[in-house]
N, C-alpha and C positions, 0 to 999 in steps of 0.2 A: 599938670596940677589942676587946671580948671576942670578938665574932664573928670578927674577923680572926685573933686568937690561936688560937681553936678550930680555924679552918680551917687554919692553919699546922701545928698539932699533928697534925691529921688527915692532911695531905699527907705529913708526915714518917713517920707510921705506915705509910701506903700504900707509900711509897718504900722504907722499910727492911725491912718485914716482908711485906706482901701481894704486891708485885710479884715479889720473889725466889721466893716460894713458888709463885706461878703459873707462873713460868718453869721452875722445877725439876720440879714435879709435874703441873701442869695439862695439859701437852701430852704426857704419857706419857714424858718424859725431859728431861734438862737441855739447855739451849742453851749453847753455848760450850765451852771446853776441859775436859778431864778434870780433876777436882780433885786436889790434892796427896795424897801417900801418907798413910795413917792412922797414928796413933801406934803405936809398937812395943808389942806385947802387948795391944793393944785388940781386942776381939771385933768383927768386922765383920758387921752383920746382912744377911741375904739373904732375900728374900721368894719362897717356893717354892709353885708351884701343884701341889697334890696331885690329879692328874687323876682318880684312881679315886674320890676323895671329893668332887671338885668344890669345893675350897676352897683358900684361900691361907693359908699359915702363915709365921711369921717364925722363923728359927733363925740360929745363927752360921754364917758361911761355912765354917769348918773342920769343923763337924758335918755340914754339907751335903756337903762333899768326901768325908768318910768313907763316907757312904751311897752316894755316886756311885761311888767306887772299888770298893766291895764289890759293887755291882750291875753294873759295867761290865767288871771284870777278875777272872779266877779267883783266889781267895785263895791257892791253892797256888803262885802265881807267886813268883819271887824278889823280895826286898824292894826292890831297886833298880828293878825293873820297876814295882812298885806305886807307888814314889815318882814315877817318870816319869808314870804315869797320874794321880797326884794333881796334879802340876803342870799337865798338859794339861787336866784337868777343871776345875781352879781357874781357869786362864786363860780357858777358855770361859765360865765363870760371870761372871768379872769383866768380860769384854768385853760381856756382856749387861746387867749390873747398872746401874740408873739412878744409883746412888750414884757410880759411876765414869764416868758419861757415856754409858752404853749406852741402848738404846731399850727395854729390858725385853722381856717376853714378848708377842709379837704376838697381838692379839685378846683379851688378858687384862690389862686395866689394873690396876696395882698389884702385878703379879707380875714377878719378874726371870727366872725359869726355870721349867720344868715337869718333873715326874717322868716324863713320857711321852717315851720315847726318840725317837718320831717328831717331837716338837717341840723337845726339848732333849737332855738326857742321862738315862739311866736312873738311878733312885735308889730305895733300899729302906731301910725303917726296921729297927730291931733285931728286932722281932717277925717280920718277913718273912725276915730273914736267919737267924734261929734255925730257922725252918721249912726254909730252903734248905740250911743247913749241918748241921743236926741238933744236939741238945744237947751232944754230946760234942766237937764241933769248934768250936762257936760262940766260946767264950772265947779259944781259941788263934788263930782267924782274926781275930776282932775286935781283939784286942790287936796283931796283926801289922799290920793295916790302920791302926789308930790310930797305930802307930809311924811308918809310911810318911807319914801326913799330918802328924803332929807334927814330924817331922824335915825337912819341906819347908814348914813353916808360912809362909803369905803369899807364897810364891814363884810367879811366873808367867813365861811365855815372852813375850818382847817382840821387836818389830822396829821400828827407828827410834823406840824409846821408847813404843810403843803395844802393848797386848795383841794377840796374833795370833789368827787363826781356827784354834784348836787342834783340828782335826778328827783323828779316829783311826778305825781299823778293825781287824778281827780278824787277818786273814792276807793279806799282800800277794802272795806267790807270785812269786819271782824279782825283781820290781821294784815299788816303789810307783808310783802314778800321779800325774802333775802335775794340779793343780786344773783347769787349762785343758782337759785331756782330758775331764774329767767334767762340769764345770759351765760351761765356756766363759769363766771369769774367771781371769786369770793373777795369782798371788801369788808374789812372789820367794822366799818361804820354804816354799811348797808345790810343790816340784819333784820330779821322778821320781828316786829313788835306788835302787841295787841293794840287795836284801835276801836274804841267804842264811841267816838265823838262824831262820826260821819253818817249816822243813821238817818239824819234829816236831808241828806243829799238826794236830789231828784233822780240821781243816777244810781242809787243804792241797789235797786233790783230791776231786772228786766226779763222779758221772756221772748223767745223767738221759736217758731216752729217751721219745719221743712217736711215736705212730702218725701217719700222714698226716692222718687225720680229726681227731685230737686237736690237732695243730698248727693246722689250719684253724680249729678251734673257738676256740683261744686267740688266733690272729693275725687272724682275720676272714676272711669268705668271699672278700673281694677279693684275698686273698693267692694264691688259686688253687692251693693245695698239692696237693689231690687230683687236679685236672686236670693239673698239671705231672707228677705221678707216673704218671698214665695215659698220657701222651704218650711217656714214656721218652726215651731218647737223651741224657740228661744228668742231672746231680745235682739232686735236689729242693732241696737247700740248699747254699750255697757261701759261704765267707768272701771278701769283696772286698778289704778292706784292714784294717790294724791301726794303732793309735796308736803313739807313740814308746816307750811302756812295754810294748808287746806285746799290749795288750788289743784286742778286736775293735772297730774303728771302724764298719764297715758290713758287712752280710752280706745275701745274697739267699736268701729262703725262698719257694719257689713262684715266683710271678711278681712278687713285691714285694721292695723293698729296705728293710731296717730298720737302725737304729743298734744297736751292740752293747749299749748301755745299755737301749734299748727291749726288745730280746730278753731281756735279763736280767730285767727287770721282768715282762714278759708270760709268760715261761716259768718264772719263779721259780728262776732259776739263782743259784748262790752268788756268781758274779762275771761280769764281761764278758770275762774272759780265758779263752777256751775254744777247743777244736777241735771239729769235728763230722764225722760220717760217716753215710751212708745205708746201712742194711742190713736185710734181712728185713722190708721194709715199714715201717720206722721210721727216725727220725733221732735219732742219739745225740749228746748234748752232753757233753763232758768238760771240766770247769772246773778251773782252778788258782786257789787263793786264795779268800778270803771277805770280802765287803764292797766298798765303793767304791774302796778302795786308796789313798786320799789321806792324807798325813800320817803320824802314828805308827802303826806296825804293832805290835799288842799282842804277838803271839807272837814277832815279831822282837825286841821289847824284852826279852822274857823270855830269848830266846836270847843276846842281847848281855850281859844281866846275868849269865847263867851263865858267860860267858867273862871275867867280872871287870869289865865296864864299869859305871860308876855312872850315876845318872839324868841327870846333866848331859851326859855323853857320848852317852847314848841320845837325848835330846831334841835336842841340836845336830846329831845325824846325820840324824834324820828331818825336822827343820824347818830348812831351809837358812838359815844366816846369822843365826839368832836369838841373843838373849841371855837369861839367866835373871836376873830382877830381883825385888825385893820390893815389895809394896804397903805395907809398913810403913816408917816413918822409921827410920833407923839411930840 
């Protein structure tokens, strides 16, 4: 009888405690639906991989968002633009967080996000920001960013009740790009929209030129750039077609065809929205915009804010059909 009782108690412990823990943490993320909103005023913990130190630390989500906004957007920007960045960055983090049903950081069990912008979003601590801004600007900028985060506390962008892929970029140049143009996956809230507010961005236009031999070195000998130039009788490089937002879809360089995205990467261009011309033994690439072009345009957000638009208007413009919701219970 005692053995049966002990076995029963053991099974209850396994069912109530061990199994849920394995489901939630053992596979790197929870199975099943996203949990309900957290209590209002409650600090939500996020586990952040500090890539420069190769360690994982836990901090409050709102403190993480402050360091993210400071790292990702110029502190000189209008307050409403900083608020829009805070909501976008918080949304990205919440979508990744194991606590909210996300998969966490790929390849780094136990972490939700990384401070490496190549993996997640950029993030800086106060010491790094003091170096960036200088001692005379630090308090002013940090207070401003703190206000932007505090006044949007817990707010995220959602579509059909779920956090969106809240991607953003510096400067769109005329139009943002639809996600399908860049990554091949269509999201109803990541569509191309006109953008006329980012023209004052210092990254709005740029020019790079490469000699024929430099192009061949970057694109590979099989591109035949030098041979094509020697033959004459036609352009060494030519744009074939463009995407719906005006970015280069495909272009021929030498004897080979490349996607606009591939050329942007191999030639280190600011965007895939470019024109080109051949002159004096070189090919000149003139770009418009900076970044992949999908989602929130940061300089566009600042331009909208300067015209009196608040963060909600900014976010619902760049992310089509979204709603702003809170992770906290009312």
